[in-house]
N, C-alpha and C positions, 0 to 999 in steps of 0.2 A: 636807496643806490642811485645815484646819479648816472644816466648814460653817458658813455663813454663817446666822442667823436673824434674820428680819424681825419686828420687834416693833411692830405699829401700834396706836397709842394715841389715840382719839379724846377730845378735852378739850372739855367745855363745863360751866362753873361748877363744878368739884369742891371749891372751896374748900381748906379745910384739909387735905383728903384727899389734894391732888395731890402734894405733896412725898414723902409716905410710898410712893405708888405709884412715883414715878420714882427715889427713893432704892433701892427693892427691885429695880429693873431695872438701873440702871447699876452696882451693887454685887453684879451676879451673879458668881459664881465662874467662869462660862463669859464670857467676854471677846468674842468674835467675835459682837458685834451689831448691828445696823442699826436703829436705835430711831427711829420716826417719830411725831412729834407733831403731831397735826392739831387746831390751836384753831378750835374751831368758832364764833366770836365770841363768846368769852367776855366777861363784863362784871365779872368778881369779883377781876381781878388775875392769873387763871391765865395770859393770855398773855405776860405779862411773867416769869412762872414758866419757862414753857417756853424763852423767849429766854434766860433766866440759865443754864439746864441746859445748853441747846445750844452756847453761848459757852464753857463750861467743859468740853463733851466732844464730841470730834469726830465719834463715833460717831451722835450725835443730829443729826436732819434736822426743822426746826421749820417747818411751813406753818401760815400763818393764812388763813382763811377767813371770810366773812360767815355768820352763823348758818343753816345750811342742813338740820341734823338729822345723826343718829349715823350714818345709812345713807351719805350723801355724804361724810362726813369719811372714814369706813373705805375708801370707793371711792378716795377722793384719796390715801390710804395704799397701797392695792393699787396704784395706778398707778405710786408712785414707789418700790416694794419690787423689791429684787433678791434676795432671800435664798434658801437652798435648803430653809429651813422658816418657817413663819409662825406667829405667835401674835398673839392679839388681847385682851391685857387692858383692863379699863375704868380709867378714869382716879382713880376713888376707892377701887379695890382694891390689894391688893399680893401679891407672891409670897414663897415661901420663899428665901433665898439661893442654894441648889444646884441651883433649879429646872431651869433649862436644861442644865446639866451632867448632870443626872440624867436627863431625858428623852432626850437626844442617846444617853445609853448605853443606854437601853431601845430605841431606834431602830434601834441598830447590832446588839443583842444579838438583838432579834426580827425585824429585816429588815421591818417594817410600813410602812404608808403615812400611819398618823397614831396619836396615843396620846391617850386619854381619860384624865384623872387626877383625883382627888379635892380636896375644896376643905373649908375651914372657914367656917362661918357665923360672922362676927364682930361681935357686938353691943357695946355700951358697957360692959356689965358682965360680959360671959361670952363664950365661944366654944363653938361645938357642931361637930362633925365629919360631913359627910355622907358616908354609906357605902351601897354597896348589899350584897346578900347575898354571903357569900364564893363562892359559884359563880358569879358574874357577871364574874369578872375573869379575865384571861388573853388570848390571843390568839384573836380572833373573825373569822368572814366578815361581808361586806357587811351581809346581811340582819340578822344577829343584832345588828351595830353600829347599825343603825337601831330596831331594838327597845328595845336599852338606852338609848340617846339620848332616845327618846321616853319612855321609862318611868322617868325619873330622872336624865338627865344632858343636858338640852336646852339647854345654852349653848354658845357659840363661845370663850367665854374659858376653859375648862379643857380645853382640847385643843390639840396641837401637831399641825401639817398639813405634810406634804410639799408642797413647791411645786406639783407637778403636779395636785394636788388642787383648787388654789385658782385656778389660771390660767384667766383667761377668767371667773371667776365675779364676780358683783356683789352686795352687799347691796341689798335691795329699797328704794329712796328713798321709795317711795309707802307703806311699813308701818312703823309706830311701835310696835309691839308684837309681839314673836314673830318679827321679822325677822333676829334672830341665829341663833335656832333652825333657819330655815330654811336658811341659809346653811350650818350645821354639817350638816343632812341632804344638802343638796346636795353639799357637799365629802366627806362621807362615802361616798356613793353611789359615787363614782369611786375609791374604796379597795378594795383585794383584801382587805387584812386589817387589823384595827385592834387594837391594845394597850389594854387595859382595865387600869388600874393602882391598886391600893387605897391608895397614899400620898397624903394631902393634902398639896397643894403651893400653893394658890391661898387668900388670905383674901377672902372674899365680904363686904365691909363693908356692914351692914344701915344705911345712910343714907336720911335723906328724899329725896336727890336723885336715887336710882333711879327708872327709868321704872315698875316695877312697886309701887313703894311710893310713899306720899306722895297728894297728891289726884288726883282723876280729870283727865283730859285729853282733851278730845274726838277728838284724832288717835289715842288708842288703839283708836277703833272701826275704824281701818284693819285691825286685826287680821282681821276678816271676808274680807278678801281672801286669807288662808292657805288657804280652802276653794280656790278655784281654784289657787293656787300649789301645792299639795301634791297636785291631784289627779293630775299625772304619775306620781309615786311612789307615793301610797297607794291609788288607786283603780286604775290600770292596771298599775303595775310590780309593786306588792307589796299586793296587793288585800285579805291577809289583815290588814294594818294600818290599813284605812280605818275599821272600827267603833272601834278604839280610838281613833283620831284624831277621829272624831265624837265620842265621849265626853269626850274633853279639850277641843275647842271648846265643848262644852255648858256644860262647867264654866267656861271663859272667858267665855262670854258672861254667864253667871249673876252671875260676878264683876264683871265691868262694868256690868250693869245695878244690882246693889246698891250699887256705887261711886258711880253716878249718883243713884239714889234717896236716897242717905245725905248727897249734897252740897247745899249750901243754892242752888247754882245752879238755874235752870230748863231740865232737859235733857228735857222731855217729848216733843219731836219726836224726839230721838236714842232716847229711851227706846221708843218706838212702834216706830221702824224696826228697832231691836236685836231687840224681841219679835217683830215678824215673821219676821225671819230665823231667830230661835230656834225658832219655830213649825213652821216650813217644814223646817228640819234635825231637828226632834226625830221627824217622821214617818218620816225614814230610818234612826233608830237601832233597832237590834235589842234590843229591852226585855228579852228572854230572857236576854242576856249579861250584864245588870246586876246587881249585888248588890241587896238588898233596899232598903238605905239609900239607895242612887243612884236606883233606880226612884220611891222616893217622893220625892226631892229633885226629880228632873227633872219628875215629873208635876204636883207641887205647883206648880212655876214655870210649867208649861204652863197649867195651870189658871188661876192668877194670880201674875202677877210680883210684884204688890205685896203682895199676901196673904203670899206666900214669904218679900218681905223683912222685914216686920214679924215673923214668927215667928223668920226668921233673928237679928234684932236682939236679941228677948227672950232667945232661947236663949243669945247669947255674953254677955248681960248677966248671967247668972245665975253 
């Protein structure tokens, strides 16, 4: 009996990227797939594309819903999924043709609960390869897996999960940036062992539709809820990870502030609230553990977010 892989794909206006994504899934060398497409109220014709693929391939289940966000879409997929393993590709990315066959082989060989695999950064004119150091690959325990995911592999889409890791879990519907990383950490925390593989299988397409690229959206400030969401893991269960987490969140807040500062819209209220939260969390950071450049960056932003933004813009113009 061949294991069933549930492939859950939220779809919201991916445009020209959708067909390459779906082609890479339906043409996988491993055939026993349950492909769940959740059309999240697309307005660019993607809903019809999903229906077209579903009509031609009995493995595809197409669910349509009013626009409710990527987490709600993925949760609908989780409700419908019945697989032995779970995969969460984005609808504007694509996979190598033998990805699932290769991953299941690793699962059997290493008897692990999840696999983290590498990826390509796919641009219009070039492609890069994301790799950790050679000593970061292989079979690791739960704590090490958390550290590696935090420090370079923070996505849910470059992983294959055994079903018991995700059963009962949901993506946070009230968080619109970093919610996929949170889900990945929560699933990984249920694993006894995780295999980190060096082979890139996923093409992370650098399009403007991505939530982390393109223009600022106010709902991205919901990322501040990650402090409370991660507390059970990183302040209580794995306290050695709390300081690195605080540093990562400080970097994220600075990025969000700079994106607002650079935008033509008026975000003064949001900037004030974000800066107040940054100042509060800045006091919790152990500055002695920071590099010199990071200490200067954080201190300058703490002193004046606007001055930091001006300097940052000038530096990146050079």
